N, C-alpha and C positions, 0 to 999 in steps of 0.2 A: 607572554605566551603568543607565539606567532605561528602562522601557517607553516613556515619552514621547520619549526620545532615539532609540530604534529606529524608532518611528512616524514621526518627522520625517525620518529618513534614508531611509525607504521613500517617503514622500510627495514628497520632493525629486526622486525619479527617475521620477515618474509620467509616463506617455505615453498620452494619451487615445486616439489612433488604435489603438495596439497593444491597449489595454484593450478596445476595441470588438471587435477580432478575437478576442481570447481569450474574451470573453463568448459568442461564437458557437461557438467550438471546444469549450468546456466545457459546452455545452447548458444555458444559464441561463434559457431561456424557460419560461413556465408549463407545468407538466406534464412537463418534462424533468428528468433526474436531478440537474442542478445548479441547479434553479429558485431564483432569488433571489440567487445568488452575485454578488458585485461584484468587478470587477478594476480595477487601477491601471495595468497595462501594463508591469510589470517583467519582464525576462528571467530565466531560471534562473541564469545567471552573476551577474547583479546581486544576486539574492536570496542566493546562496551567499556573495558578497563581504560583504554586510551581516551575515549570520549569523556569519561569521568575525570581523568587526570587533567584534561584541558577544558573543563567545564566553563571557565571564565574567559575563554578566548573571545575577542571581539567578533561581532557578526561578520564584518568585512573580511577578516582573516579566515574565518570558517568558510566563507563563500568561495575562496580560492580553491579549497579542497574539492568542491563540487565540480570544478572545471578540469580536474585531473583525469587521465585516462584509466587509472586503476580503480576498480570497483570498491575496494576496501577504503580508499581515501574518500570517496564520495559517501560511503556508508558512515564512516567516522564523523565526517562533517555534519551529516544529517542527524546522527545520534547526539552530537553536542547540542544541536538546536532542540532536539527532543528534551534533553535534560534541562536546558535553559527554559523551555516552555513550561515545564512542570513547576518551576519556581517563579514564573513570571506572572504579572497581572495582565488584565485584558488588553491594555495598550501594547505592551511588548509582545504578547501572543499574536496580535494582529500584525505587528511589524515582521515577526518571524514567518508568519503565513505568507505575507507578501513576498518576502525574499524566496521562500520555498517555491511559490507558484511562478515567480519570475524565472527561476532556474529549473523549472520542471523538465526541460529537455535533457537535463543531466540526471534526473531521477528516473533512470531508464532501464529498470528491471523490476520484476515483481517483488523481490525481497526488499529493495530500497523503498518501494511504495508501502508495502504492507506493514513494515516495522515503524514507519514514520508518519504517514498521512493522517491516521486517526488523532494523533497528538498535535500535529502542526497545521492541519486544515480542519479536521472535525471539531477539535476543542474550541478554537476561536469562534466557530460558527454555531456553537451550541446555543448561544443566547443572541444570535444575530441573523440577518438575512442570509439565505443559503443559495441565492441565485447563481453564484459563481460555480457551484457544483453542477448545475444544469448546463451552464456554458461549457464546462469541461467535458461533460457527457456528450455534448453535441459536436465537439471537436473531432476532426478526422485524424485522431492520434491515439494509438493504443494506450500509452501510459497515462495521458490525461484522463481518458475514460476509466481506467482502473482506479486512478486517484479519486474520481468522482464517486464511484460506488463504494470503495473501501473506506473512504472518509466517513461514510454514514455509520460505521461501526460505533463511533462515539455516541451518536444519537440512539442507536439500538440499546446500548448500555444504559442510557437514560430513560428507556421505555418509550422512545419516539420512533415510530416505524414508517411514517408516511413518506418521508424522503427516500428511504431505501426502496420502497415499493415503486415510487414514481420514477426514480432513476433506473431501477431494474427494467421497467417497461420500456424506457427509452433505448435500452441496450439489448433487449431480447433478440433482436435480429442480427446482432453482431456476429461476425464470422470467426473470430479468434477464440480458441479455447481458454486463453488466459482471462478473457472477460466472462465466458460461460462459468468458469470455476469461481471467479470473484463474486458474481451474482449469487451463485448457489451457496457459497460460503456465508454471505450476508443473510440470505433467506434462512439458512439453517440457524444462524444466531438469533434471528427473530423468533423462529420456532421454539428455541430453547426457553424463551421468555413468555411467548404467547402463541400457543398452538392454534388457537381459533383464528388469529389474525393471519397466520401463514396459510391455514386451510382456505380461508376466504380468497386470498391472493391466488393460490394455486387453482382453485375452482374456476376463477375468471381467466386464467392465462395458461393452463396446463398444455393446451394444444399448440401454443406458440413457444413454449419453453424448450430450448435445446436440451437434448437428453443428458448431457453432462451436468448442466445446471440443475435439472430435476433430481438427478441422483445425489448431488451434493446437498440440495435443499431438504430432501426427505431422509437423509442418512440416519438421523436419530429416531425416526418413526418406528413403531412396532412393525414386525414383518407383514402383517395383514394390511396395514395402512400403506406401507411402501408398495406392496403388490397392487393395491387398488390404483394408485396413481400411475404406476408403470404400465398398467394395462388399459388406461383410458385412451 
């Protein structure tokens, strides 16, 4: 199983019309967040199927996919690592995380991050030091910062909210709506599990929270509670 085999499997399923639609959806025009990204037009089920087929491909071969200009090739490479991480022990999970973070400049759109970083970053950090997430949050780099906050989804699922709140506070003044939405999404996930914890965070920060973040965070609240926070 080689990088060339996977690349061919992806190219064989290219769909030019769907690629055109995806290029618009993921904002690839000059000045947009996905500027320059290229698409082949594969669906997510197609990409998952290819990743499962090449599940045992060596890490170095997979890494080559991340350096490709086509979005789906990077996604398939990352999905292979996700599937490998699910079956790996702590040592191999750490290795995969290190490869992921070393190559994070290629993990350069919100879907690439959201589908993968809870597995490839959050999971290895669940039982270890999480300082790397704070380093990522402090980088002047949109995608590193999104990795930092979305990786905490793994902790949220384990009932651990402190890092989500701490990283959210570091990023509340961010200017980009992709960070506003990511923070709001993570806060909403906290609220699904512990409304009191989310209420406490919101009471402390509501006047600092971007409106988009707040709307995402309180989306599951009852109408009266949503109105309360929106009128503060």
